[in-house]
C-alpha positions, -999 to 999 in steps of 0.1 A, spaced: 394 422 172 424 439 158 424 444 121 447 454 93 453 486 74 424 504 58 422 532 31 401 559 17 404 580 -15 400 618 -11 395 639 -43 404 675 -44 390 694 -74 402 729 -85 371 744 -101 376 759 -136 413 749 -138 435 726 -158 459 705 -137 486 682 -151 489 648 -136 516 642 -110 519 620 -79 530 637 -47 543 617 -17 536 629 18 562 653 31 573 661 -4 571 693 -23 559 693 -59 555 720 -85 522 720 -104 510 740 -134 473 746 -136 472 754 -173 496 782 -182 484 808 -158 482 791 -123 516 777 -113 515 763 -77 538 746 -52 520 719 -32 534 705 1 518 676 20 527 674 57 540 644 76 521 611 69 491 606 92 479 572 105 441 572 110 414 546 116 379 548 100 379 584 113 406 610 120 427 639 107 443 640 73 478 655 67 480 693 64 482 706 28 500 738 19 493 755 -14 517 782 -25 515 805 -55 545 806 -78 532 837 -95 517 864 -73 479 865 -74 473 835 -97 446 820 -74 429 854 -69 426 871 -102 398 851 -119 367 874 -122 345 842 -120 338 828 -86 343 792 -100 378 801 -110 387 809 -74 369 780 -57 387 749 -45 365 719 -38 375 690 -16 354 659 -26 348 625 -10 323 615 -36 325 579 -46 339 568 -12 323 555 20 335 586 39 323 621 46 339 652 61 333 656 98 348 691 100 356 720 78 393 727 73 411 755 93 427 779 68 458 800 76 468 827 51 504 837 48 528 858 28 510 875 -1 476 864 13 481 884 45 455 910 50 429 893 27 395 884 39 392 848 50 381 825 22 345 813 24 345 776 35 313 756 33 298 722 27 286 720 -9 261 692 -3 238 678 24 259 646 28 291 665 37 309 648 8 322 681 -7 338 712 8 341 744 -11 368 770 -4 363 803 -23 393 827 -25 386 865 -25 390 884 -58 421 906 -62 440 917 -93 468 938 -79 487 912 -58 525 920 -56 536 890 -35 531 852 -38 504 839 -15 503 808 7 475 790 24 476 760 48 447 736 52 447 719 85 423 699 107 406 681 78 386 654 96 368 624 80 347 596 92 326 568 78 326 531 72 356 509 68 373 508 34 398 487 15 435 482 21 459 509 8 470 545 11 448 576 15 452 594 -19 441 629 -28 431 634 -64 436 670 -76 418 678 -108 392 699 -125 354 697 -127 356 703 -164 381 676 -172 388 646 -150 415 634 -174 442 657 -159 449 653 -122 476 648 -96 475 622 -68 487 630 -33 491 605 -5 479 623 26 474 595 52 472 558 58 441 545 75 450 518 101 435 500 130 464 487 151 501 482 145 535 498 150 558 518 128 595 514 130 618 543 120 655 548 118 667 580 135 697 585 112 714 576 80 738 550 92 767 540 70 792 517 88 825 507 73 831 469 73 850 459 105 839 491 123 810 499 146 785 528 152 758 537 177 723 536 161 690 550 172 655 539 162 620 542 173 590 519 176 557 539 175 521 528 180 501 537 150 470 538 172 467 538 210 468 503 226 487 487 197 515 474 219 507 449 246 521 460 280 539 432 298 545 411 267 578 405 249 590 423 218 620 409 198 643 430 177 665 413 151 694 425 130 701 412 95 737 424 88 760 433 117 756 424 154 751 442 187 781 450 209 783 427 239 803 426 272 828 400 282 800 377 294 783 377 259 754 398 270 743 427 249 758 460 259 725 479 256 720 516 252 691 536 266 654 532 261 629 561 263 592 559 266 576 591 253 608 609 260 613 595 295 643 573 303 629 539 313 661 519 308 662 508 345 626 496 343 630 475 312 644 440 311 667 435 281 676 400 272 703 394 245 730 368 248 754 348 226 784 330 241 805 339 211 796 376 214 777 379 182 743 390 194 720 396 165 687 400 184 674 409 218 641 408 237 624 434 259 593 432 280 571 462 272 566 485 302 533 499 313 519 522 286 495 551 285 465 535 268 449 569 260 476 578 234 499 564 208 532 556 226 567 558 213 597 537 224 631 551 214 661 529 214 693 551 216 730 544 215 727 507 206 761 499 191 761 479 159 793 461 150 803 447 116 828 421 103 856 429 78 839 408 51 804 422 55 787 446 31 752 456 21 720 468 39 714 464 77 679 452 82 660 456 115 628 436 123 605 441 152 581 412 162 568 392 191 538 388 213 537 425 221 534 435 184 503 428 163 524 422 132 561 421 125 576 452 109 610 454 90 630 484 79 665 491 64 684 506 94 716 514 75 743 501 53 777 483 57 803 497 33 831 474 22 
């Protein structure tokens, strides 16, 4: 049985440090001050979709002052802990750490499980007091597994063992079973009465989310698709995992007046071992002189577990 979106909460604790509360969105860069002496830049990689197990997004931690994560004489002041305590999950792998910039040439940080249940990972940085360049480390391959959790986003809580009152929350993944994600491939602004080619993708969140051979419907809210003289949609190209499959896909969109606002396609045969991507390219969206506002796009139908809507672009009056 296919189910809805699930979530876990991942807590990252910086031992012996004071961290001011901020919320970081995936793929965003945020500046953080750990007290007055440890200024950091944190980058969370592209959003990941995972089930009750999988990889979290990569996390990059950069010094904004050379050596600020290395100079504490106490081991606790140089130890980062990743904690899943209080959740139904545990770590199923230790992170892979890459050292860059000012960290090049240092010994690899010690990475270990801090408890028998694999709920806490410790990363201890080497001690150094003469750093001349700002360091950067990238944490990748952080895997988790466990029981199912509640609906929501995967959030990373960054705080201190000494004071849980100050922390930052980072969204690093979304746990999901089956479904699709729809993405616009551009920032489309169309003047009223004009037209423009648009590109968008429909991606499986997990393999086998789309049903091969079933129909998927795509609707516009604002504007309409360009048609030929017969009133049939003048379709662009469709790619499956980068391969042009336009000639193998039946596209059905018709309106006798020429204002086609939706079309259907039958999903081609998919690779059930991976998450497939359908890219719709050079589909021309036309607008009327009197139109203005957002252009919405909805994907639904028997081929899709649940309908998904996005703002594709905007009509400018």
